[in-house]
DSSP file (Angstrom, degrees, kcal/mol; ACC not computed):
  #  RESIDUE AA STRUCTURE BP1 BP2  ACC     N-H-->O    O-->H-N    N-H-->O    O-->H-N    TCO  KAPPA ALPHA  PHI   PSI    X-CA   Y-CA   Z-CA
    1    1 A M              0   0    0      0, 0.0     2,-0.2     0, 0.0     0, 0.0   0.000 360.0 360.0 360.0 130.4    0.0    0.0    0.0
    2    2 A D     >  -     0   0    0      1,-0.1     4,-2.4    42,-0.0     5,-0.2  -0.533 360.0 -94.0 -99.7 176.6    1.4    3.4   -0.9
    3    3 A L  H  > S+     0   0    0      1,-0.2     4,-2.0     2,-0.2     5,-0.1   0.804 122.8  54.1 -62.3 -32.6    0.5    6.7    0.7
    4    4 A T  H  > S+     0   0    0      2,-0.2     4,-2.2     1,-0.2    -1,-0.2   0.937 110.0  46.8 -64.9 -44.6   -2.2    7.5   -1.9
    5    5 A T  H  > S+     0   0    0      1,-0.2     4,-2.9     2,-0.2    -2,-0.2   0.899 111.7  52.0 -66.8 -39.3   -3.9    4.3   -1.3
    6    6 A Y  H  X S+     0   0    0     -4,-2.4     4,-2.8     2,-0.2    -1,-0.2   0.898 107.2  51.5 -62.5 -37.6   -3.7    4.9    2.5
    7    7 A E  H  X S+     0   0    0     -4,-2.0     4,-2.8     2,-0.2    -1,-0.2   0.914 112.1  48.0 -66.9 -41.2   -5.2    8.4    2.2
    8    8 A K  H  X S+     0   0    0     -4,-2.2     4,-2.9     2,-0.2     5,-0.3   0.931 111.9  49.5 -61.6 -45.6   -8.1    6.8    0.2
    9    9 A L  H  X>S+     0   0    0     -4,-2.9     4,-2.3     2,-0.2     5,-2.3   0.907 112.5  48.0 -55.9 -46.6   -8.4    4.1    2.8
   10   10 A W  I  <>S+     0   0    0     -4,-2.8     5,-3.1     3,-0.2    -2,-0.2   0.952 116.1  42.9 -62.9 -51.1   -8.5    6.7    5.6
   11   11 A T  I  <5S+     0   0    0     -4,-2.8    -2,-0.2     1,-0.2    -1,-0.2   0.874 124.1  32.0 -65.1 -41.1  -11.1    8.8    3.8
   12   12 A E  I  <5S+     0   0    0     -4,-2.9    -1,-0.2    -5,-0.2    -2,-0.2   0.691 136.8   8.8 -94.4 -16.7  -13.4    6.1    2.6
   13   13 A S  I  X5S+     0   0    0     -4,-2.3     4,-1.7    -5,-0.3    -3,-0.2   0.705 123.1  43.9-129.8 -50.1  -13.2    3.5    5.3
   14   14 A I  I  ><S+     0   0    0     -5,-2.3     4,-2.4     2,-0.2     5,-0.2   0.982 115.6  43.3 -67.9 -56.1  -11.2    4.5    8.5
   15   15 A K  H  ><S+     0   0    0     -5,-3.1     4,-2.8     1,-0.2     5,-0.2   0.908 113.8  50.4 -62.2 -42.8  -12.5    8.0    9.2
   16   16 A P  H  > S+     0   0    0      0, 0.0     4,-2.8     0, 0.0    -1,-0.2   0.947 112.0  49.3 -59.3 -43.5  -16.2    7.1    8.5
   17   17 A K  H  X S+     0   0    0     -4,-1.7     4,-2.7     2,-0.2    -2,-0.2   0.905 109.5  51.5 -60.4 -41.6  -15.8    4.2   10.9
   18   18 A I  H  X S+     0   0    0     -4,-2.4     4,-2.6     2,-0.2    -1,-0.2   0.963 111.1  48.3 -59.7 -51.0  -14.3    6.4   13.5
   19   19 A D  H  X S+     0   0    0     -4,-2.8     4,-2.1     1,-0.2    -2,-0.2   0.923 111.5  50.1 -59.3 -42.9  -17.2    8.9   13.2
   20   20 A R  H  X S+     0   0    0     -4,-2.8     4,-1.4     1,-0.2    -1,-0.2   0.941 111.6  47.4 -62.6 -46.0  -19.7    6.0   13.4
   21   21 A M  H  X S+     0   0    0     -4,-2.7     4,-1.2     1,-0.2     3,-0.3   0.912 112.0  50.6 -61.8 -41.7  -18.1    4.6   16.6
   22   22 A L  H  < S+     0   0    0     -4,-2.6    -1,-0.2     1,-0.2    -2,-0.2   0.856 107.5  53.3 -62.4 -35.9  -18.0    8.1   18.2
   23   23 A S  H  < S+     0   0    0     -4,-2.1    -1,-0.2     1,-0.2    -2,-0.2   0.763 117.9  35.5 -74.4 -22.0  -21.6    8.7   17.4
   24   24 A V  H  < S+     0   0    0     -4,-1.4     2,-0.6    -3,-0.3    -1,-0.2   0.539 112.1  61.8-104.3  -7.7  -22.8    5.5   19.1
   25   25 A D    ><  +     0   0    0     -4,-1.2     3,-0.8    -5,-0.2    -1,-0.2  -0.912  50.8 179.4-129.4 107.4  -20.3    5.3   22.0
   26   26 A E  T 3  S+     0   0    0     -2,-0.6    -1,-0.1     1,-0.2    -4,-0.1   0.535  77.7  70.0 -85.6  -0.2  -20.3    8.2   24.6
   27   27 A D  T 3  S+     0   0    0     55,-0.1    56,-2.9    58,-0.0     2,-0.3   0.521  94.1  59.4 -95.5  -6.2  -17.5    6.5   26.6
   28   28 A I  E <   -A   82   0A   0     -3,-0.8     2,-0.3    54,-0.3    54,-0.2  -0.825  57.9-164.2-121.7 160.3  -14.7    7.1   24.0
   29   29 A F  E     -A   81   0A   0     52,-2.5    52,-1.9    -2,-0.3     2,-0.5  -0.982  26.7-112.6-138.8 155.5  -13.1   10.0   22.3
   30   30 A F  E     -A   80   0A   0     -2,-0.3     2,-1.4    50,-0.2    50,-0.2  -0.749  19.6-141.0 -89.3 126.0  -10.8   10.3   19.2
   31   31 A V        +     0   0    0     48,-3.4     4,-0.3    -2,-0.5    -1,-0.1  -0.705  31.5 178.8 -82.8  89.9   -7.3   11.3   19.9
   32   32 A D    >   +     0   0    0     -2,-1.4     3,-2.1     2,-0.1    -1,-0.2   0.880  38.4  94.9 -64.6-102.8   -6.8   13.5   16.9
   33   33 A G  T 3  S-     0   0    0      1,-0.2     3,-0.3     2,-0.1    -1,-0.1  -0.226 110.1 -23.6  46.4-122.7   -3.5   15.3   16.6
   34   34 A Q  T 3> S+     0   0    0      1,-0.2     4,-2.9     2,-0.1     3,-0.3   0.077  96.5 120.2-104.8  24.2   -1.1   13.3   14.4
   35   35 A V  H <> S+     0   0    0     -3,-2.1     4,-2.6    -4,-0.3     5,-0.2   0.851  72.7  55.3 -64.1 -33.2   -2.7    9.9   14.8
   36   36 A K  H  > S+     0   0    0     -3,-0.3     4,-1.8     1,-0.2    -1,-0.2   0.918 113.8  41.8 -59.2 -43.4   -3.4    9.5   11.0
   37   37 A E  H  > S+     0   0    0     -3,-0.3     4,-2.5     2,-0.2     5,-0.2   0.878 111.9  54.1 -74.1 -37.3    0.3   10.1   10.3
   38   38 A K  H  X S+     0   0    0     -4,-2.9     4,-2.6     2,-0.2     5,-0.2   0.927 107.3  51.4 -62.3 -43.4    1.4    7.9   13.2
   39   39 A I  H  X S+     0   0    0     -4,-2.6     4,-2.6     1,-0.2    -2,-0.2   0.940 112.0  47.7 -55.2 -48.2   -0.7    5.0   11.9
   40   40 A W  H  X S+     0   0    0     -4,-1.8     4,-2.2     1,-0.2    -2,-0.2   0.871 112.9  46.8 -64.0 -39.5    0.9    5.4    8.4
   41   41 A L  H  X S+     0   0    0     -4,-2.5     4,-2.1     2,-0.2    -1,-0.2   0.861 113.3  48.5 -72.7 -33.5    4.4    5.6    9.8
   42   42 A T  H  X S+     0   0    0     -4,-2.6     4,-2.5    -5,-0.2     5,-0.2   0.895 111.4  51.4 -70.4 -37.6    3.9    2.6   12.0
   43   43 A Y  H  X S+     0   0    0     -4,-2.6     4,-2.3    -5,-0.2    -2,-0.2   0.925 110.2  48.6 -63.3 -46.0    2.4    0.7    9.0
   44   44 A E  H  X S+     0   0    0     -4,-2.2     4,-2.1     2,-0.2    -2,-0.2   0.916 111.8  49.4 -56.5 -47.9    5.4    1.5    6.9
   45   45 A D  H  X S+     0   0    0     -4,-2.1     4,-1.9     1,-0.2    -2,-0.2   0.971 117.1  39.0 -56.8 -58.4    7.9    0.5    9.5
   46   46 A Y  H  X S+     0   0    0     -4,-2.5     4,-2.4     1,-0.2    -1,-0.2   0.800 112.3  57.9 -69.9 -27.1    6.2   -2.9   10.2
   47   47 A K  H  X S+     0   0    0     -4,-2.3     4,-2.9    -5,-0.2    -1,-0.2   0.898 107.5  48.2 -60.0 -43.0    5.4   -3.4    6.5
   48   48 A N  H  X S+     0   0    0     -4,-2.1     4,-1.8     2,-0.2    -2,-0.2   0.880 111.6  49.2 -70.1 -37.7    9.1   -3.1    5.7
   49   49 A K  H  X S+     0   0    0     -4,-1.9     4,-1.3     2,-0.2    -2,-0.2   0.922 115.0  44.5 -61.0 -49.2   10.0   -5.6    8.6
   50   50 A V  H  X S+     0   0    0     -4,-2.4     4,-3.3     1,-0.2     3,-0.4   0.921 111.3  53.6 -60.4 -48.2    7.4   -8.1    7.4
   51   51 A H  H  < S+     0   0    0     -4,-2.9    -1,-0.2     1,-0.2    -2,-0.2   0.835 105.8  55.3 -58.6 -36.5    8.5   -7.6    3.7
   52   52 A S  H  < S+     0   0    0     -4,-1.8    -1,-0.2    -5,-0.2    -2,-0.2   0.872 121.3  26.0 -64.9 -36.1   12.1   -8.4    4.7
   53   53 A Y  H  < S+     0   0    0     -4,-1.3     2,-0.4    -3,-0.4    -2,-0.2   0.771 127.8  35.1-103.8 -26.4   11.4  -11.7    6.3
   54   54 A M  S  < S+     0   0    0     -4,-3.3     8,-0.4    -5,-0.2     2,-0.3  -0.811  73.4 141.4-131.3  90.1    8.2  -13.0    4.6
   55   55 A R        -     0   0    0     -2,-0.4     6,-0.2    -3,-0.2    -4,-0.0  -0.935  48.2-109.8-129.7 159.3    7.7  -12.2    1.0
   56   56 A N    >   -     0   0    0      4,-1.9     3,-2.1    -2,-0.3    -2,-0.0  -0.312  38.8-106.3 -70.9 161.1    6.3  -13.9   -2.0
   57   57 A P  T 3  S+     0   0    0      0, 0.0    -1,-0.1     0, 0.0    -2,-0.0   0.790 120.9  62.0 -62.1 -23.8    8.7  -15.0   -4.8
   58   58 A D  T 3  S-     0   0    0      2,-0.2     3,-0.1     1,-0.0    -2,-0.0   0.463 118.8-111.8 -81.6  -0.2    7.4  -12.1   -7.0
   59   59 A G  S <  S+     0   0    0     -3,-2.1     2,-0.3     1,-0.3    -1,-0.0   0.409  78.2 120.5  91.0  -2.0    8.7   -9.7   -4.3
   60   60 A R        -     0   0    0      1,-0.0    -4,-1.9    -5,-0.0    -1,-0.3  -0.675  65.8-111.5 -95.6 149.6    5.3   -8.5   -3.1
   61   61 A I        -     0   0    0     -2,-0.3    -6,-0.1    -6,-0.2     5,-0.1  -0.604  39.6 -99.9 -78.1 138.7    3.9   -8.7    0.3
   62   62 A D    >>  -     0   0    0     -8,-0.4     4,-1.6    -2,-0.3     3,-0.6  -0.218  27.2-125.5 -57.8 146.5    0.9  -11.1    0.9
   63   63 A R  H 3> S+     0   0    0      1,-0.2     4,-2.2     2,-0.2     5,-0.2   0.899 109.2  54.7 -57.4 -44.5   -2.5   -9.3    1.0
   64   64 A H  H 3> S+     0   0    0      1,-0.2     4,-1.7     2,-0.2    -1,-0.2   0.770 106.6  53.1 -70.1 -22.8   -3.5  -10.7    4.4
   65   65 A K  H <> S+     0   0    0     -3,-0.6     4,-2.3     2,-0.2    -1,-0.2   0.821 102.6  56.8 -79.0 -30.5   -0.2   -9.3    5.8
   66   66 A V  H  X S+     0   0    0     -4,-1.6     4,-1.9     2,-0.2    -2,-0.2   0.944 111.4  44.7 -54.0 -51.0   -1.1   -5.9    4.5
   67   67 A A  H  X S+     0   0    0     -4,-2.2     4,-2.4     1,-0.2    -2,-0.2   0.900 113.6  48.1 -61.0 -43.7   -4.3   -6.2    6.5
   68   68 A S  H  X S+     0   0    0     -4,-1.7     4,-2.1     2,-0.2    -1,-0.2   0.843 110.0  52.2 -70.1 -34.9   -2.7   -7.5    9.6
   69   69 A V  H  X S+     0   0    0     -4,-2.3     4,-2.1     2,-0.2    -1,-0.2   0.874 110.6  48.4 -70.4 -36.7    0.1   -4.9    9.6
   70   70 A M  H  X S+     0   0    0     -4,-1.9     4,-2.1     2,-0.2    -2,-0.2   0.921 110.9  50.6 -66.0 -43.3   -2.6   -2.1    9.3
   71   71 A L  H  X S+     0   0    0     -4,-2.4     4,-2.3     1,-0.2    -2,-0.2   0.918 111.2  48.4 -54.0 -47.2   -4.5   -3.7   12.1
   72   72 A H  H  X S+     0   0    0     -4,-2.1     4,-2.8     1,-0.2    -1,-0.2   0.894 110.0  53.2 -59.4 -44.0   -1.4   -3.8   14.2
   73   73 A S  H  X S+     0   0    0     -4,-2.1     4,-1.5     1,-0.2    -1,-0.2   0.860 109.9  46.8 -64.7 -35.8   -0.6   -0.1   13.4
   74   74 A I  H  X S+     0   0    0     -4,-2.1     4,-1.0     2,-0.2    -1,-0.2   0.915 113.2  47.2 -71.4 -44.1   -4.0    1.0   14.5
   75   75 A I  H  < S+     0   0    0     -4,-2.3     3,-0.5     1,-0.2    -2,-0.2   0.903 112.3  51.1 -68.3 -39.4   -4.0   -0.9   17.8
   76   76 A I  H  < S+     0   0    0     -4,-2.8    -1,-0.2     1,-0.2    -2,-0.2   0.899 112.2  46.0 -64.2 -38.4   -0.4    0.3   18.6
   77   77 A N  H  < S-     0   0    0     -4,-1.5    -1,-0.2    -5,-0.2    -2,-0.2   0.554  94.8-149.1 -85.7  -9.3   -1.3    4.0   17.9
   78   78 A K     <  -     0   0    0     -4,-1.0    -3,-0.1    -3,-0.5   -47,-0.1   0.911  17.2-174.2  45.1  73.6   -4.5    3.9   20.0
   79   79 A P        +     0   0    0      0, 0.0   -48,-3.4     0, 0.0     2,-0.4   0.717  67.6  60.2 -73.9 -16.4   -6.7    6.4   18.1
   80   80 A F  E     -A   30   0A   0    -50,-0.2     2,-0.3   -52,-0.0   -50,-0.2  -0.855  61.7-179.6-107.3 145.9   -9.4    6.0   20.8
   81   81 A E  E     -A   29   0A   0    -52,-1.9   -52,-2.5    -2,-0.4     2,-0.2  -0.970  31.9-105.2-135.9 156.2   -9.2    6.6   24.5
   82   82 A L  E     -A   28   0A   0     -2,-0.3   -54,-0.3   -54,-0.2     2,-0.1  -0.572  35.2-121.7 -75.6 138.3  -11.7    6.2   27.3
   83   83 A K        -     0   0    0    -56,-2.9     2,-0.5    -2,-0.2    -1,-0.1  -0.445  39.5 -88.5 -73.3 159.8  -13.2    9.3   28.7
   84   84 A F        -     0   0    0     -2,-0.1     2,-0.7     1,-0.1    -1,-0.1  -0.573  44.9-166.0 -68.9 118.7  -12.8   10.0   32.4
   85   85 A L        +     0   0    0     -2,-0.5    -1,-0.1     1,-0.2   -58,-0.0  -0.732  22.0 159.8-113.3  77.7  -15.8    8.3   33.9
   86   86 A S  S    S+     0   0    0     -2,-0.7    -1,-0.2     1,-0.2    -2,-0.0   0.903  79.7  29.9 -73.2 -42.0  -16.1    9.6   37.5
   87   87 A T  S    S+     0   0    0      1,-0.1     2,-0.6     2,-0.0    -1,-0.2   0.755 109.1  74.1 -90.3 -22.9  -19.8    8.7   38.1
   88   88 A K        -     0   0    0      1,-0.1    -1,-0.1     2,-0.0    -3,-0.1  -0.839  51.1-179.4-100.8 117.5  -20.0    5.7   35.8
   89   89 A Q        +     0   0    0     -2,-0.6     2,-0.4     2,-0.0    -1,-0.1   0.744  63.6  66.0 -86.0 -28.3  -18.4    2.5   37.1
   90   90 A E        -     0   0    0      0, 0.0     2,-0.4     0, 0.0    -2,-0.0  -0.786  58.9-169.6-104.4 140.7  -19.2    0.2   34.1
   91   91 A V        -     0   0    0     -2,-0.4    -2,-0.0     4,-0.0     5,-0.0  -0.979  28.7-110.0-126.5 139.1  -17.9    0.6   30.6
   92   92 A N     >  -     0   0    0     -2,-0.4     4,-1.8     1,-0.1     3,-0.3  -0.341  25.1-123.3 -63.9 150.1  -19.2   -1.4   27.5
   93   93 A S  H  > S+     0   0    0      1,-0.2     4,-2.1     2,-0.2    -1,-0.1   0.825 112.5  60.2 -62.7 -32.8  -16.7   -3.9   26.2
   94   94 A S  H  4 S+     0   0    0      2,-0.2    -1,-0.2     1,-0.2     7,-0.2   0.846 104.0  51.2 -67.9 -32.7  -16.9   -2.2   22.8
   95   95 A S  H >4 S+     0   0    0     -3,-0.3     3,-1.4     1,-0.2     4,-0.2   0.938 110.4  48.1 -68.7 -45.7  -15.6    1.0   24.5
   96   96 A L  H 3< S+     0   0    0     -4,-1.8     3,-0.3     1,-0.3    -2,-0.2   0.863 119.4  39.3 -62.9 -34.1  -12.8   -0.9   26.0
   97   97 A L  T 3X S+     0   0    0     -4,-2.1     4,-2.6     1,-0.2    -1,-0.3   0.077  77.7 122.7-103.1  25.0  -11.9   -2.6   22.7
   98   98 A A  H <> S+     0   0    0     -3,-1.4     4,-2.4     1,-0.2    -1,-0.2   0.869  75.8  47.1 -54.7 -42.5  -12.5    0.4   20.4
   99   99 A N  H  > S+     0   0    0     -3,-0.3     4,-2.0    -4,-0.2    -1,-0.2   0.865 113.2  48.9 -70.5 -33.9   -9.1    0.5   18.9
  100  100 A E  H  > S+     0   0    0      2,-0.2     4,-2.6     1,-0.2    -2,-0.2   0.882 112.1  49.1 -71.1 -33.3   -9.2   -3.3   18.3
  101  101 A I  H  X S+     0   0    0     -4,-2.6     4,-2.8     2,-0.2     5,-0.2   0.934 111.9  47.7 -66.7 -44.4  -12.6   -3.0   16.7
  102  102 A L  H  X S+     0   0    0     -4,-2.4     4,-2.1    -5,-0.2    -1,-0.2   0.895 114.6  47.0 -61.3 -40.1  -11.5   -0.2   14.5
  103  103 A G  H  X S+     0   0    0     -4,-2.0     4,-2.8     2,-0.2    -2,-0.2   0.923 113.1  48.9 -67.6 -44.4   -8.3   -2.2   13.5
  104  104 A F  H  X S+     0   0    0     -4,-2.6     4,-2.6     2,-0.2    -2,-0.2   0.933 111.7  47.9 -62.0 -48.7  -10.2   -5.4   12.8
  105  105 A N  H  X S+     0   0    0     -4,-2.8     4,-2.3    -5,-0.2    -1,-0.2   0.884 112.2  50.2 -63.0 -35.6  -12.8   -3.6   10.7
  106  106 A T  H  X S+     0   0    0     -4,-2.1     4,-2.2    -5,-0.2    -2,-0.2   0.937 108.8  51.3 -64.2 -46.9  -10.0   -1.8    8.7
  107  107 A A  H  X S+     0   0    0     -4,-2.8     4,-2.6     1,-0.2    -2,-0.2   0.898 111.0  49.5 -56.7 -41.3   -8.3   -5.1    8.2
  108  108 A L  H  X S+     0   0    0     -4,-2.6     4,-3.0     1,-0.2    -1,-0.2   0.937 107.6  53.5 -59.8 -47.8  -11.6   -6.6    6.9
  109  109 A A  H  X S+     0   0    0     -4,-2.3     4,-2.2     2,-0.2    -2,-0.2   0.860 109.5  48.8 -57.7 -38.7  -12.0   -3.7    4.6
  110  110 A I  H  X S+     0   0    0     -4,-2.2     4,-2.1     2,-0.2    -1,-0.2   0.946 112.5  46.1 -65.2 -49.3   -8.6   -4.2    3.1
  111  111 A V  H  X S+     0   0    0     -4,-2.6     4,-2.1     1,-0.2    -2,-0.2   0.921 113.0  51.4 -62.9 -38.7   -9.1   -7.9    2.6
  112  112 A W  H  X S+     0   0    0     -4,-3.0     4,-2.5     1,-0.2    -1,-0.2   0.895 107.3  53.3 -61.0 -43.1  -12.5   -7.1    1.1
  113  113 A S  H  X S+     0   0    0     -4,-2.2     4,-1.8     1,-0.2    -1,-0.2   0.856 109.5  48.3 -64.3 -36.6  -11.0   -4.6   -1.3
  114  114 A F  H  X S+     0   0    0     -4,-2.1     4,-1.8     2,-0.2    -1,-0.2   0.887 110.9  50.2 -62.4 -44.0   -8.5   -7.2   -2.5
  115  115 A L  H  X S+     0   0    0     -4,-2.1     4,-1.1     2,-0.2    -2,-0.2   0.903 111.8  48.1 -64.9 -42.1  -11.3   -9.7   -3.0
  116  116 A M  H  X S+     0   0    0     -4,-2.5     4,-0.9     1,-0.2    -1,-0.2   0.857 108.9  54.0 -66.4 -38.4  -13.4   -7.1   -5.0
  117  117 A E  H  < S+     0   0    0     -4,-1.8     3,-0.4     1,-0.2    -1,-0.2   0.874 110.5  46.6 -65.6 -37.5  -10.3   -6.2   -7.2
  118  118 A D  H  < S+     0   0    0     -4,-1.8    -1,-0.2     1,-0.2    -2,-0.2   0.744 106.6  59.9 -75.5 -23.6   -9.8   -9.9   -8.1
  119  119 A A  H  <        0   0    0     -4,-1.1    -1,-0.2     1,-0.2    -2,-0.2   0.753 360.0 360.0 -80.6 -17.2  -13.5  -10.3   -8.8
  120  120 A F     <        0   0    0     -4,-0.9    -1,-0.2    -3,-0.4    -2,-0.2   0.389 360.0 360.0-109.5 360.0  -13.5   -7.6  -11.6
């Protein structure tokens, strides 16, 4: 995945999912700042490590590895944090796992895009 593809993934998949998650979960907030860039830089770093050790004979990284590296990059950079909940003692599991949910859904979107590309 190059930077242009990542920008498209962010605009069409990741950011809309972030917005949906924020609209239905009052216990989390999005850590804006440089998280988009941090996810990209982490992705590039880990992609290069994976590519060095596990590559196809044609020199390209496997599609499922692209998805798993992006999932890892999202989880590591934690775009969501829990709000301070002084009066509320219970938190939904989806709130606790917001970063993992976003990462998993993004990985599925990547795999799905590869499948759709092959279908046409």
